[in-house]
C-alpha angles and dihedrals in degrees: 000000000000088000089069101040106032122106091231098054093155090054090048094051093046090052089049090051089051091049088055092051100039099044131191119177138213097233090075099025115059098163110097090201089063090058094047094049090047094051090048091052088054091049090051093049095043093111102028126101125277095255091057094049092050093050094048093046091046091051095042113116090220093056092043090055092045092053092044109153098186094115095038122106119238117257091237094051092046095064093045091054097047 
């Protein structure tokens, strides 16, 4: 709704587009605060350069949690088991 009523509609739309590109999902992140902070980060970076967006998304706790690889097998071990 803020996309329709906010004074900075372009920023809101760019942030939405970024959220569709740099995705985090609720199946792994159950904390609503993490989503809010992540979306604010994308809003802040809406008009920055690609390098800054990538840095901020990479260092984001929400993305770190989403890309958690604790339960993943290592690439070297995968080929040995198959």
